[in-house]
C-alpha positions in Angstrom: 16.6 161.9 84.6 19.9 161.5 83.9 22.6 162.9 86.2 24.2 165.3 84.4 20.6 167.4 83.9 20.2 167.4 88.3 21.3 170.7 88.8 24.4 170.6 91.0 24.3 169.8 94.3 27.2 169.4 97.0 27.0 167.4 100.6 28.9 167.4 103.0 30.9 164.6 103.9 29.0 163.1 107.1 26.0 162.4 104.2 28.4 161.5 101.6 30.3 158.9 103.6 26.6 157.5 104.3 26.1 157.5 101.0 28.9 155.0 100.1 28.5 153.1 103.2 31.1 154.1 104.7 32.7 157.5 107.7 33.9 159.7 108.0 37.5 158.7 108.9 37.7 156.5 106.4 36.7 159.0 103.3 39.4 161.6 105.4 41.9 158.6 105.1 40.9 158.2 101.4 41.9 162.0 101.2 45.1 161.7 103.3 46.6 158.6 100.7 46.3 160.6 97.2 42.9 158.3 96.6 40.1 160.7 96.8 41.3 164.6 96.3 40.5 167.0 97.7 36.7 168.6 97.4 36.1 172.2 97.1 35.1 173.6 100.8 32.2 175.8 101.7 32.1 179.6 103.1 32.2 177.2 106.3 35.7 176.2 105.3 33.6 172.7 105.4 34.0 169.8 102.7 31.2 169.7 99.5 31.5 166.7 97.8 29.7 166.6 93.8 28.6 164.1 91.6 32.5 162.6 90.6 33.1 162.4 93.6 30.4 160.3 95.2 30.6 157.6 92.0 34.5 157.6 92.9 33.9 156.6 96.5 31.2 154.7 95.6 34.2 153.4 92.6 36.5 152.6 96.2 33.7 151.0 98.6 32.9 148.6 95.1 36.9 147.6 95.2 37.7 147.7 98.9 34.4 144.9 99.5 36.2 143.1 96.1 39.2 142.5 98.0 42.0 145.1 96.6 44.0 146.9 98.4 44.1 151.0 99.2 47.0 151.2 97.5 46.9 149.6 93.8 43.1 151.4 94.2 45.0 154.5 94.2 47.7 153.7 91.3 44.7 151.9 89.6 43.2 155.8 89.3 47.4 157.3 89.3 47.3 154.8 86.3 44.2 155.6 83.8 44.8 159.8 84.6 48.2 159.7 82.8 47.5 157.8 80.2 45.1 160.4 79.1 41.5 160.4 79.5 39.9 157.6 77.4 37.6 155.3 79.3 39.5 152.0 78.3 43.0 153.2 79.8 40.9 153.7 83.5 39.0 150.3 82.6 43.2 149.0 82.0 44.5 149.7 85.0 41.4 148.5 86.7 41.7 145.1 84.8 45.7 145.0 85.8 44.7 145.3 89.4 42.1 142.6 89.5 44.7 140.3 87.5 46.5 140.8 90.4 44.0 139.9 92.9 42.3 137.0 91.2 46.0 135.1 91.4 46.4 136.4 95.7 42.4 135.2 96.2 43.6 131.5 94.5 47.0 131.4 96.4 44.7 132.5 99.6 42.0 129.6 98.4 45.1 126.9 97.8 46.1 128.1 101.0 42.8 127.7 103.3 42.0 124.2 101.8 45.3 123.3 102.9 45.0 124.8 106.3 40.4 123.2 106.8 42.0 119.8 105.9 44.3 119.7 108.3 41.5 120.8 110.3 39.4 118.0 109.4 42.4 116.0 109.8 42.8 115.7 113.5 39.6 116.3 113.7 39.8 112.2 112.4 42.5 110.7 113.4 42.4 112.8 116.9 44.6 115.8 117.9 47.4 114.2 118.2 47.9 111.7 115.2 46.3 114.2 112.8 50.0 116.0 113.0 51.3 113.9 111.5 51.9 113.1 108.1 49.5 110.6 105.8 52.0 108.5 105.4 52.5 107.4 109.1 48.8 107.5 110.4 48.2 105.1 107.1 51.1 103.0 108.6 49.1 103.4 112.3 45.5 102.8 110.9 45.3 99.2 111.7 47.0 99.6 114.8 43.3 99.3 116.9 41.8 102.7 119.1 43.4 103.6 122.1 46.3 101.0 122.3 49.0 104.0 120.7 50.1 106.1 123.9 50.8 109.7 123.8 53.9 110.2 124.3 54.3 106.7 121.0 52.1 109.9 118.7 55.0 112.8 120.1 58.1 110.5 119.8 56.6 110.4 116.3 56.0 113.9 115.9 59.4 114.5 117.1 60.5 111.8 115.2 58.8 113.6 112.0 60.7 116.5 112.3 64.6 115.3 112.5 64.3 112.3 109.7 61.3 113.5 107.9 57.6 111.4 107.3 59.9 108.8 106.2 61.8 108.0 109.1 59.0 108.6 111.1 56.3 106.2 109.3 59.6 103.1 110.1 59.9 104.2 113.4 55.6 104.0 113.4 56.2 100.0 112.9 57.8 100.0 116.7 54.7 101.2 118.1 52.5 98.6 116.6 54.8 96.0 117.7 54.8 97.4 121.0 51.1 98.3 120.9 49.8 94.3 120.2 51.5 92.6 121.8 51.3 93.9 126.6 54.2 91.7 127.5 56.8 94.1 124.6 55.7 96.9 126.0 56.4 95.6 129.6 60.2 95.2 128.5 59.8 98.8 126.5 58.9 100.6 129.8 61.9 98.5 132.2 64.4 98.8 129.7 63.7 102.4 129.3 63.9 102.7 133.3 66.8 101.1 133.5 67.8 103.5 131.4 67.3 106.7 132.5 68.2 105.7 135.8 71.3 105.8 134.4 71.5 109.3 135.8 74.6 112.1 136.7 75.4 109.8 139.4 76.6 107.2 137.9 79.9 106.6 137.2 80.2 105.8 133.3 82.5 102.4 133.7 80.4 101.2 136.4 78.8 97.6 135.3 75.5 98.5 135.5 75.7 101.2 132.5 77.4 98.0 130.0 74.1 95.5 131.9 71.3 97.9 131.0 73.4 98.4 127.0 73.3 95.0 126.8 69.2 94.1 127.9 68.4 97.0 125.5 70.2 95.0 122.8 68.2 91.9 123.5 64.9 93.9 123.9 65.4 95.3 120.3 67.2 91.4 118.5 63.3 90.6 120.3 61.6 93.5 119.0 62.1 92.7 115.6 61.8 89.6 115.7 57.9 90.3 116.1 58.2 92.7 113.8 59.1 89.9 111.6 56.3 87.4 112.6 54.2 89.8 112.1 55.1 90.6 109.0 55.4 94.3 109.7 59.2 94.9 108.0 57.5 93.9 104.8 55.1 97.2 105.1 58.9 99.0 105.8 60.1 97.6 102.1 56.8 99.2 100.9 57.4 102.6 101.9 61.2 102.6 100.9 59.8 101.4 97.8 56.9 104.3 97.9 59.4 107.0 98.9 62.1 105.9 95.9 59.1 106.4 93.7 58.8 109.5 95.1 55.3 108.9 96.5 56.2 110.1 99.4 56.0 113.9 100.8 56.9 116.0 103.3 54.5 118.4 103.3 57.0 121.0 102.1 58.5 120.5 105.5 62.2 120.7 106.1 63.1 118.1 107.9 66.6 118.8 110.2 69.8 117.0 110.2 70.5 114.9 113.1 73.0 117.3 114.4 71.1 120.0 114.9 68.7 118.4 116.6 70.6 117.3 118.9 71.5 120.9 119.4 67.5 122.3 119.3 66.2 119.8 121.2 65.9 119.6 125.1 68.2 116.0 125.7 70.3 116.1 128.4 72.2 112.6 128.8 74.3 111.5 131.3 77.0 110.4 130.2 76.5 106.4 131.6 73.5 107.3 129.7 75.7 108.1 126.7 78.4 105.7 127.0 75.2 102.4 127.5 73.7 104.1 123.9 77.4 103.4 122.2 77.1 100.4 123.8 74.0 99.3 122.7 75.1 100.2 119.6 77.6 98.1 119.5 76.3 95.3 120.3 74.4 95.5 117.2 76.8 95.7 114.9 78.5 93.1 116.1 75.0 91.3 115.4 
């Protein structure tokens, strides 16, 4: 039987909520925000809901379940009421809301795909390596598993933040060379320790400062020769070509300038160590 032939009957808020698949509290909220008009009240001063109220409740629930915000549902209903009684007016307002929702869902889907891709990368590459850009992990693909240190990956993560994906990929060449040579790795550790020993107790003009700078310079030359012999620098040239061709992306993450990074990173080099770094750079420039 068509509803128009059913004798009018009004139900209390609890029954209306049960029928619509919601709660009395939600229905009261709909009243408060103007989504659902206040119904007539019975002799006991309680709300009574009729057929049209129930239809509207069902509309609200179905639209909300589809992801449409309550404010948008209210605006669609308000727009249709202001436009006139023709059924297509309501459909047009709802269609506009649905179009906006569809655009929002497309953007959410893209973001979910990006997030899932990131999670899959971390599962495949390892939680630390997977945080790096594709170009960096691709550069490290030939390195035997377990030959990179956690500190190496941490350094690449910091480098990528400062210099971008290209800078981190270039630096990855160093770790590739160290991973393939225990002797080079040991010498790198020795020079690093010597630099760290130049703390605040060491004067800037202490002979050890110049000595460590010379050791750093000698090591960098040895490392460069090892990278040349292994053909690793050829990979760097390919990276620059890819960068020039626009094939390398930083994933939309803005890299920082060296000046910005220096002001934000917790570096605390002593004057002696800073002087050692300066001398090492000068030696490299002369060479």
